C-alpha angles and dihedrals in degrees: 000000000000125000138183103246096179093104098032117133107224123202138171132203118283085227092062117116126217094250094108096248097112137115127209126215133202125194112233131193092262104014148343134291121212128194141167109265091217092057109038092166093049129091121318128207116217122200129186117233097262099055091041091053089049090052093050091048091051091051093049093048093049097247090146097047115121115239 
């Protein structure tokens, strides 16, 4: 999936700290773009709605928590 990101509105969590370890997300017409906040001109990952929703669900349910 390719998207024109020239008019994307990027945002990061209000809980982000200024330590440089943040990502930014932008809502797209058919998905979400993700980039490193330290490198806004660097590579961008683009996810369609389904996989992004699955990722968010896994985060909320603790699927990535270390045990």
